[in-house]
C-alpha positions in Angstrom: 28.8 38.7 -26.8 28.7 36.6 -29.9 29.3 32.9 -30.3 31.3 31.0 -32.9 29.4 27.8 -33.8 28.9 25.7 -36.9 25.8 23.8 -35.7 22.6 25.1 -34.2 20.3 22.5 -32.7 16.6 23.2 -31.8 14.3 21.6 -29.4 10.8 21.0 -30.8 7.9 21.3 -28.3 7.8 24.8 -26.9 10.7 26.1 -29.0 9.8 25.5 -32.7 6.2 24.4 -32.4 3.3 25.2 -30.0 2.2 21.6 -29.4 0.6 22.0 -26.0 -3.0 22.4 -27.3 -2.9 19.1 -29.2 -1.0 17.3 -26.5 -3.6 18.4 -23.9 -6.5 17.4 -26.1 -5.1 13.9 -26.7 -4.3 13.5 -23.0 -7.8 14.5 -22.0 -9.4 12.2 -24.5 -7.2 9.4 -23.0 -8.3 10.3 -19.5 -12.0 10.3 -20.5 -11.6 6.9 -22.2 -10.2 5.6 -18.9 -13.1 7.1 -16.9 -10.9 9.7 -15.2 -11.5 13.5 -14.9 -10.1 15.8 -17.5 -7.3 18.2 -16.6 -6.8 21.9 -17.5 -4.5 22.5 -20.5 -2.3 24.7 -18.3 -1.7 21.8 -15.9 -0.9 19.3 -18.7 1.5 21.8 -20.3 3.6 21.6 -17.2 4.0 17.8 -17.8 5.6 18.3 -21.2 9.3 17.9 -21.9 10.6 14.7 -20.5 9.1 12.2 -22.9 5.7 10.8 -23.7 5.8 8.1 -21.0 6.4 10.7 -18.3 3.6 12.8 -19.8 1.2 10.0 -19.6 2.1 9.0 -16.1 1.8 12.6 -14.8 -1.6 12.9 -16.4 -2.8 9.7 -14.8 -1.7 10.7 -11.3 -2.4 14.4 -11.8 1.0 15.3 -10.5 4.6 15.7 -11.5 5.5 12.8 -9.2 4.1 9.4 -8.5 3.5 6.1 -10.3 0.2 5.1 -11.8 -1.3 1.7 -11.6 0.7 -0.5 -14.0 -2.3 -2.0 -15.8 -3.9 1.5 -16.2 -0.6 2.8 -17.6 -0.5 -0.1 -20.1 -4.0 0.8 -21.2 -3.3 4.5 -21.4 -0.3 4.4 -23.7 -2.0 3.2 -26.9 -5.0 5.4 -26.2 -2.8 8.5 -25.9 -0.8 7.6 -29.0 -3.9 7.0 -31.1 -5.5 10.3 -30.0 -2.3 12.3 -30.5 -1.6 10.8 -33.9 -5.0 12.1 -35.0 -4.4 15.7 -34.1 -0.6 16.2 -33.8 -0.1 17.9 -37.1 -2.5 20.7 -36.2 0.2 22.3 -34.2 1.6 25.6 -35.4 5.1 27.1 -35.5 5.7 30.0 -33.0 6.2 33.5 -34.5 9.6 34.0 -36.0 10.5 30.3 -36.4 10.4 30.1 -40.2 12.3 33.3 -41.0 14.9 32.4 -38.3 15.6 29.0 -39.9 15.7 30.5 -43.4 18.3 33.1 -42.3 20.4 30.6 -40.4 20.4 28.2 -43.3 21.2 31.0 -45.8 24.2 32.0 -43.7 25.6 28.5 -43.8 24.8 27.1 -40.3 24.1 23.4 -40.1 20.8 22.8 -38.4 19.5 19.9 -36.4 16.3 19.1 -34.4 16.6 17.2 -31.1 13.4 16.3 -29.2 12.2 13.8 -26.6 9.0 13.2 -28.7 8.8 9.8 -30.4 9.9 9.8 -34.1 6.4 8.8 -35.4 5.1 12.1 -34.2 8.3 14.2 -34.7 8.7 13.7 -38.5 5.1 14.3 -39.5 5.0 17.5 -37.3 8.1 18.9 -39.0 6.9 18.0 -42.4 3.4 19.5 -41.9 4.9 22.7 -40.4 7.2 23.1 -43.4 10.3 22.8 -41.3 11.7 19.4 -42.1 13.9 20.4 -45.0 15.9 22.8 -42.8 17.4 20.1 -40.7 20.3 17.8 -41.7 19.5 15.5 -38.8 16.5 14.9 -36.5 17.0 13.0 -33.3 13.8 12.0 -31.6 13.2 10.6 -28.1 13.4 7.0 -29.4 16.3 7.4 -31.8 19.0 6.6 -29.3 19.1 4.6 -26.0 19.0 7.8 -24.0 17.2 11.2 -24.5 17.6 14.7 -23.0 18.7 15.6 -20.3 21.3 13.0 -21.1 24.0 14.5 -23.5 23.9 11.6 -25.8 21.5 13.1 -28.4 23.6 16.3 -28.7 26.9 14.4 -28.9 25.4 12.1 -31.5 24.4 15.2 -33.6 27.9 16.7 -33.3 29.5 13.5 -34.3 27.3 13.0 -37.3 27.9 16.6 -38.4 31.6 16.5 -37.8 31.8 19.3 -35.3 33.0 19.6 -31.7 30.4 20.1 -28.9 32.1 23.5 -28.2 31.2 24.5 -31.7 27.5 23.8 -31.4 24.5 25.5 -29.7 21.2 24.2 -28.5 18.2 26.5 -28.5 15.5 25.2 -26.2 12.8 26.2 -23.7 13.4 24.1 -20.6 15.7 22.9 -17.8 15.9 19.6 -19.7 17.6 21.4 -22.6 19.9 23.3 -20.3 21.1 20.2 -18.5 21.7 18.3 -21.8 23.7 21.2 -23.3 25.8 21.6 -20.1 26.5 17.9 -20.0 27.5 17.8 -23.7 29.6 21.0 -23.5 27.5 23.0 -26.0 26.3 26.5 -25.7 22.6 26.9 -24.8 20.1 29.6 -25.6 16.6 29.7 -24.3 13.2 31.2 -25.2 10.8 32.4 -22.5 7.5 31.2 -24.2 8.0 27.4 -23.9 7.1 24.6 -21.5 9.5 24.6 -18.7 7.1 22.8 -16.3 5.5 26.1 -15.5 8.7 27.7 -14.2 10.7 30.6 -15.5 14.1 29.9 -17.0 17.0 30.7 -14.6 18.9 33.0 -17.0 22.1 32.6 -14.9 22.3 29.0 -16.2 22.2 29.8 -20.0 24.5 31.6 -22.4 21.8 33.9 -23.7 18.0 34.3 -24.0 16.0 35.5 -27.0 12.3 36.6 -27.2 12.0 35.1 -30.7 14.1 32.8 -32.7 14.8 35.5 -35.2 17.2 37.0 -32.6 19.4 33.9 -32.6 21.3 34.9 -35.8 22.3 38.1 -34.1 24.2 36.1 -31.4 26.3 34.3 -33.9 29.5 34.8 -35.9 29.4 33.5 -39.4 30.1 29.7 -39.3 33.6 28.5 -39.9 35.7 25.5 -39.2 37.0 26.3 -35.8 40.1 25.1 -34.0 38.1 24.4 -30.8 40.2 26.9 -28.9 37.8 29.8 -29.6 34.3 29.5 -28.1 33.1 33.0 -27.6 34.2 36.4 -28.9 33.4 39.5 -26.8 33.2 42.8 -28.7 33.7 46.1 -27.1 32.9 49.4 -28.7 
């Protein structure tokens, strides 16, 4: 099965870049500054994906659920932001990311990045990793009133790039990405190496999975202005 799309959108954390080590380091420095015990990186990694405020809250309570003390949360936010700003650009791209983006761009696909990470971290990360110039539009977690899993960021990208949601694809690593794509009416492809809160992706809920991003181009037809009536083409030998 191949997909006819004009726009390919990419999640950032856990899809393009391996940001978990730097996020965990910043979170643990925040916890130490607050007099709280550090957490294992693997545990903090499960807290990634639904915005920085949720990440901080989860680290403070040591759980996916629960609300921290309001005063402690207020103290924690600037601490985390300061520590993460100091180390964020140390994150590295996953294997296959750069050649995948190069190939997609060469073949004429319009590329976008959509993340729940605040813009002040997103843009330096993309620049430092050498990925920023591939994207016509970058939507961060504070760009719009709502973020993923709400469909608004994806619909905003489609509108800005002049394409229908049915002619766009989101490549991500989590249930948050899947929900956003379904709500927007876009195709969704996932990678298995990301940060889906420590859970495996339910492949029954996605259009395709790839082991590396270099495989994405093999799922696609060459981009064209589509009528909106043709979403997928199935080839038989």
